[in-house]
N, C-alpha and C positions, 0 to 999 in steps of 0.2 A: 314136482309139484311146482317149480317155477314154471315149466313150459305150459302148465297147466293153467294157471292163475295170466300168464301172456297170452294163451290161446282163447281165452275167457275173455278176456279184455279186448282183444282184434274183434272177435265174434260179436260181440254188445256195442263197440264203439263204431259210430258209423264210417262209412269210408269216403274218401274225398270226390268218389263221383255223385253220390248221396248230396254231400254238402253243395258241391257246386252246382246240381240240378236245382237244388232249392235256394241257392243264389239266384240262378238265373229266374225262375218262377219267380220270386220276388222281386227282381229288378223290372223285368217287364211289367209286373203288375202297376209297380209305383211309378214306371215311366207312361204304362197307358193312365192311369189314373192323374198324373199331370198334364198330360197332350189334352186328356178332356176337359178341364181344370182351365186350362189356357184358350182351348176351342171356344168356350161358354164366354169366358172375358170377352175374348175377340169380338164375337158376334155381338155381345152388350155393347160394347166401343162403338162397333160398326152403327148398332141400332141407334146411339144416343148421337152419332155425328150425322146420322140421315135426319133424326128430327130437327137438328139445330141448323141444319145446312140451308142456307140460302140457295135457289135455284137461281142458274143464271146460265142463258143462252146466248152462244155467239151469234151476232148480229154482223151480217156479212154485207158490206155496202160498196157496190161499184160505182163509175164515176157517173153514169147515165143516172142513177138515184141520187147521187149528190147534184147535178146539174138540175133534176127537175124539181128538187125540193129548193134550190138556191133560187130558180126562176118562180116559182111559186109563193116564196118567201118576197121576193121584189114585187111583183103584184101586189101581194097584199100591202107591201107597205105605200105602195103605189096609189092604192084606192085609199 
């Protein structure tokens, strides 16, 4: 009788492999959902940053440009 009850309990209770697989599936699903949420938040932050960001372009000034501007400014002031 005791063996029958023990065997019945063993057959009816899920084994460790099934439990581990279920935990892995649920964990993978949760991680995927978190990653999608983070991705959406990052996209929103990037969009907001791009909307408020002021576009600044680097200006390269060489010695010739400086000399040219200085001589034009001198001519204007002399006139």
